[in-house]
C-alpha positions, 0 to 999 in steps of 0.5 A, spaced: 500 500 500 502 507 498 503 511 504 496 515 503 493 508 504 496 507 511 495 514 514 489 516 519 486 509 520 481 507 525 484 502 529 480 496 527 484 489 527 483 484 522 484 476 522 491 474 522 492 470 515 495 463 517 499 458 511 500 451 512 506 448 509 510 441 509 512 435 505 506 431 501 503 426 506 505 429 512 498 431 514 497 439 512 490 438 509 488 433 515 490 438 520 486 443 517 480 438 517 481 437 524 481 444 526 474 445 522 471 438 525 473 440 532 469 447 531 463 443 529 463 438 534 464 444 539 457 446 537 460 452 533 458 450 526 455 457 525 461 461 527 466 458 523 465 461 516 468 458 509 471 463 505 473 462 498 480 459 499 480 460 506 477 458 513 475 463 518 476 460 525 473 466 530 476 467 537 470 464 541 471 457 537 478 457 538 477 458 545 472 452 545 477 448 542 483 450 546 479 450 553 483 453 559 489 455 554 485 461 551 481 466 555 478 470 550 478 476 554 486 476 553 485 477 546 483 483 541 484 479 535 478 476 532 481 469 530 485 466 525 484 465 517 487 459 515 489 458 507 484 452 505 489 450 499 495 448 503 502 447 500 508 451 497 503 453 491 498 457 495 504 460 499 508 462 493 502 465 490 499 469 496 503 475 496 503 482 498 507 488 497 514 486 500 513 479 500 509 473 503 501 475 504 501 470 510 502 473 517 504 466 520 506 459 517 505 452 520 510 447 517 507 440 518 512 435 519 511 428 520 514 426 527 516 419 524 519 422 517 522 428 520 525 433 514 523 431 507 525 434 500 519 438 500 520 440 508 527 443 506 523 447 500 518 450 505 524 452 509 527 455 504 521 459 502 520 461 509 527 464 510 526 467 503 520 471 505 522 472 512 515 469 515 515 467 522 513 460 523 511 454 528 512 447 527 507 442 528 510 435 529 504 431 526 502 424 527 504 423 535 498 418 535 503 413 531 508 412 536 508 405 538 504 404 545 501 411 544 495 412 549 490 417 545 487 422 549 482 425 544 482 433 543 487 434 549 492 439 550 499 436 549 501 436 556 495 432 558 496 427 553 503 427 554 502 425 562 498 419 560 503 416 556 508 410 558 515 412 559 517 408 553 512 411 548 514 418 551 521 416 550 520 414 543 516 421 542 522 425 545 527 422 541 523 424 534 522 431 537 529 432 538 531 429 531 526 435 528 529 440 533 536 438 530 534 438 523 531 445 524 538 447 527 541 444 521 537 449 517 539 455 521 533 455 526 534 455 533 528 451 536 525 447 542 518 445 544 514 451 544 513 451 552 520 451 553 521 457 548 522 464 552 523 468 545 519 466 539 522 472 535 529 468 536 526 461 537 522 456 533 516 453 537 515 446 536 508 443 537 507 436 537 500 434 534 495 429 531 491 431 526 487 424 527 486 424 535 486 432 535 491 431 541 496 438 541 491 442 536 489 446 542 496 448 543 497 449 536 491 454 536 493 457 542 501 459 540 498 461 533 493 466 537 499 468 542 504 470 537 499 474 532 497 478 538 504 479 541 508 480 535 503 482 529 498 486 532 500 493 529 500 489 522 493 487 523 491 494 524 487 496 518 481 501 516 476 496 515 472 501 511 478 503 506 478 501 499 480 493 499 487 490 497 488 483 496 491 478 492 489 473 486 489 466 489 486 463 482 483 465 476 477 460 474 472 459 469 465 459 473 458 456 470 454 462 469 459 467 471 465 466 466 472 468 468 472 469 476 478 471 481 479 467 487 482 473 492 484 473 499 483 480 501 488 483 507 486 490 507 479 494 507 473 492 504 471 490 497 464 492 495 459 490 489 460 495 484 467 497 486 471 499 480 478 495 481 485 494 478 487 487 477 494 485 475 494 482 468 499 478 463 500 484 459 498 490 463 493 492 469 486 490 468 481 495 470 474 492 471 468 493 475 465 488 480 459 484 478 458 480 484 462 477 490 461 470 492 462 466 498 460 458 499 455 456 503 456 455 510 461 449 511 461 447 504 468 444 502 470 450 497 474 446 492 468 442 490 462 446 492 459 450 486 453 453 489 455 460 492 451 466 496 452 473 493 454 478 498 454 485 498 461 487 501 467 483 504 472 486 509 479 484 510 481 478 512 477 474 508 477 470 501 472 471 496 470 470 489 470 476 484 465 476 478 467 481 473 468 482 466 475 482 462 478 477 467 481 472 462 488 475 462 488 476 470 494 472 473 494 468 480 499 471 485 497 478 482 495 484 486 487 486 486 486 494 488 479 497 489 479 504 486 474 508 490 476 515 492 482 515 489 485 517 482 484 511 477 491 512 474 494 512 481 492 505 482 494 502 476 501 505 477 501 502 484 499 495 481 504 496 475 510 497 481 508 491 485 508 487 479 515 490 477 517 487 484 516 480 481 519 481 474 524 476 473 531 478 470 532 475 463 538 474 459 539 473 451 540 466 452 537 461 456 531 456 458 523 458 457 520 458 464 512 457 465 509 457 472 501 457 474 502 463 478 506 470 479 509 467 486 511 460 483 514 464 477 518 468 482 520 461 486 522 458 480 526 464 478 530 464 485 531 456 484 534 457 477 539 463 479 541 459 485 543 453 480 546 458 475 541 456 470 540 462 465 533 464 463 531 467 457 523 468 458 519 467 464 511 468 464 505 465 468 500 461 464 500 454 460 505 452 455 503 455 448 506 454 441 509 461 442 513 458 448 516 452 443 518 457 438 522 462 443 525 456 446 527 453 439 531 459 437 536 458 443 543 457 440 545 452 445 541 445 445 541 445 453 537 451 452 532 449 447 528 447 453 521 449 457 521 448 464 513 448 466 511 448 474 504 446 475 502 448 468 498 444 462 500 444 455 496 446 450 494 441 445 497 445 439 503 446 443 504 439 444 504 438 437 509 443 436 514 440 441 513 433 437 515 436 431 521 440 434 527 438 438 525 443 444 525 439 451 519 440 456 520 438 463 514 439 467 513 438 475 509 440 481 515 440 485 520 446 484 526 442 486 524 436 482 524 440 476 531 443 477 534 437 479 531 433 472 533 439 468 540 439 471 541 431 470 539 432 463 544 437 462 549 433 465 547 427 461 548 431 455 555 434 457 557 427 458 555 424 451 558 430 448 565 429 451 564 421 449 563 424 442 569 428 443 573 423 446 571 418 440 574 423 435 580 426 439 587 422 438 589 419 445 596 419 448 600 413 449 607 411 451 610 404 449 617 401 448 619 396 443 621 389 446 628 387 445 628 380 441 621 382 438 623 384 431 619 380 426 620 385 420 625 391 419 621 395 414 615 396 409 612 396 414 616 394 421 613 389 425 615 389 432 613 387 439 611 392 444 609 394 451 604 399 452 607 403 458 601 408 459 595 411 455 591 408 449 595 405 443 590 406 437 591 403 430 592 408 424 595 414 429 602 417 428 607 415 432 614 418 434 620 419 439 623 425 443 630 426 441 632 431 446 626 436 447 625 435 439 619 431 437 620 427 431 615 423 427 617 416 425 611 413 422 604 411 422 601 404 426 597 400 420 596 394 425 595 391 432 595 384 433 594 381 440 595 373 440 594 373 433 588 377 433 587 383 429 585 389 435 583 396 434 587 398 440 591 396 446 591 399 453 597 400 458 600 394 461 598 390 455 604 387 450 602 386 442 605 386 436 604 392 431 606 394 424 609 401 423 609 404 416 615 408 415 621 407 419 626 401 419 628 398 425 636 400 427 635 406 423 629 411 425 627 406 431 631 401 435 629 395 440 628 397 447 627 404 444 621 408 447 615 411 442 609 416 443 603 417 440 604 424 436 598 428 439 596 434 435 597 440 439 590 442 439 588 435 441 593 436 447 590 442 449 582 439 449 585 433 453 588 437 458 583 443 459 576 439 458 577 432 459 582 430 464 576 427 468 574 423 462 580 419 461 584 414 465 589 415 470 595 412 466 592 416 460 593 422 464 600 420 465 602 419 458 599 426 456 603 429 462 609 426 460 608 428 452 606 435 455 612 436 459 617 434 454 614 439 449 614 444 454 621 444 455 622 447 448 616 451 448 613 453 455 606 455 452 605 448 447 598 446 448 596 452 452 
């Protein structure tokens, strides 16, 4: 928000926005479902409200679930707004000026599994956005010998366990605390934390039995009240500000926006500005829609129409011309301000998310602005250049852009959580552009890096096939079978790889003299194409005569072209065996006694 939007506000506190992150199958959705279910069982069904993309749990309901842990008189905040579509996807999407839209996050970790790849990725996102978080150490009920205490606070249920079950749980909890420490966070069990700004609190919970859920809600309310009260102060009557969670086709309404409103109020009939793919979209709110009470918002198709929605809340906005709107983009109500100023405000917020591109690189497509930003950060860390980065499904023009890359490893589209349009898929089949798609960022980057490594390995093998390989060999005494035309002698390969049809020579002092070309190699009477270090073979050499240019007991070298020696030394030392490297080094040392810059 601009300075003019934040001055002279009545002191109204909005609901803190809570995001839930964690590895797949660690229980993010189950935990939200448990909180909703507990509220219903407490007889608070009417109090809990379903929003688009979010669930609001009011303070009285939290107090009902938490029991003696939460006294409503101690709190000014109205409750908690949980983001309903948990995971990195929604967290990355939910952004406001200056970073994450979520005020606080819950990192769900399976107490038996500890940190997994997506946990690490969630930690990276939390670090990058600076979002305060607590850890819900889930599935405590799966501890061997556990005696469940439905819905009880953790201290009550902990006291009801056997020594063996407690000891096993403690072991797992301290493993998680250690993993947090490895990630750079000081952490402890929440009741031992004195300063939550310096330490991460770990709350043991069960999404199945509800054990520890009272503690989780208490800690979230306590942290929000203590550290975020100022951030929650809004002008509830002021022009609304929000973020697009999803852009959806809705029967009877056309293209709609699922929006989380974090400031002010949005009303039916308001003129709004929304971030679009090409430019900000100016349109008018035709309808504001909320799901029926306690309906599961991801499947529910029937909505209640409302006149206005105040922060913090989730709402579906129906309006004309929303086809190019982007998930993760800002939504601003114009009311009482110059339209141009609001458009400029949206433009400047979008500019914060612009990905730095280069003249050569890969094409990146992501489902939301937040995902695009997270993808770009991951690629920058992996030192992968980006040619173009956009929100939206993979289209034919993306294939066309990727196909113009000069490097084959850049003829690539990386798609995060997006679909591929049918005509784009056809184009992919007809070009040499590679598509990598996944809904886990680190996996996408890893797959691409593996592809690049494999290509480089294949290229090096091709280069090695075409390059002259170094070798040093000795003519064995009493093994001259023919003196010339060609000379046929027995040799021992001292180091390197001796290949047929290569030129060979000898050093006379520091001068190298080519003596002829190998025209055949035989091992135990059979023709072979090469001989390796340690092997004894007979060779035919076109050019020299034994006793003149070459002698029994004499040492010969494969004649390496200077360009080949340079490539081997500078690019392929990891690709050739140690004895071949030894032959290369000996050949270079001899040459460089005469010319220090030979092969450099």
